[in-house]
N, C-alpha and C positions, 0 to 999 in steps of 0.2 A: 560596441558594446553596450549599448544600453538594453539591445536584446538579450545579453548573456547576464546583466543585470536584473532584467526582470524574470529570465530562468529559474534564478538561484532564489531571488524570491518566492518565487512559485513553491518551489522545491521545499523550502524553511515554510514556507505557511503548510502546506502538504503534512511535513512531519510533526509541526505545532498541531496540528488538527487532529494527526493523528496519536497523540499525547494525548488529548483530550479526551480521546474515547470515541473521538468521531470518522472509524478507521473506512468504514463504509461511503461517506460523502468522498475521499479519497480517491475508493476503487470506482465508482461510479460516474468519474471524471470523464467526460469527452476525449477521445483517442487524440484529439489535434490540440488538447489544453497542455499546457505544461505541467499542470499537477501532473498528467498521467506519466512525467518523466522519470518521476522517483523512481527508486530500487523498492518493490515489493518487500523485500526484507528490512529497509529500512523503517517501513511502515511499523510492521510487524513488531518489530524491536524497542520502539516505544510505546507500543500498544499496553497501556493499563492492565488489559483482560488477558493480554497472552507473554508478552517480553519474546528475550531472546532465543535462550531453547525450547516453549512450545511451537513458539513462531516458525523459528526453524523448520521444524517436527513437522507441521503442519502442512510446511508447502513440501516436504520432501512425500508427505502422504499422497498431495496434490499432484504434483508430478511438476510440481515449479521449478524450473531454473534457481540455483541460487543468485544467480545476477539479473532474473528478471524482472524488467520497470513495470507498471502498471498498464499501459497500452498494450504490451504483450501477453497479455490474460486473454486466455480463452475466455468465453458466454459463462461456462461452468466451471472452470477456476473460479473466478469473479463472483460468482454466486455462492460457492462452496465459503470463499472466506467470510464473506457476508454474513452469511447463516453462521459461521461458526461465532463470528466477532461480536455479533449481538444477541445472539443467543448461546453464552459458555457452558458450557455442561458440567 
């Protein structure tokens, strides 16, 4: 039960970081960390720079599956997401 609680706490923390505009820090999380278990769509939905529609369009443009988790991203997808989030057009 403790592992489940820790996983839940880490996921909530990652989403909160994203809502503060720190999406890049969550996307750069190590593959083995609990933060990397978060769905990419949840991070982009709460991002103040993107939101639901723009985030989902970006995921589609980059070929990211709708239910992909952070640890499932390729390095190119991860870099592209970080670039867009840090340098909005």
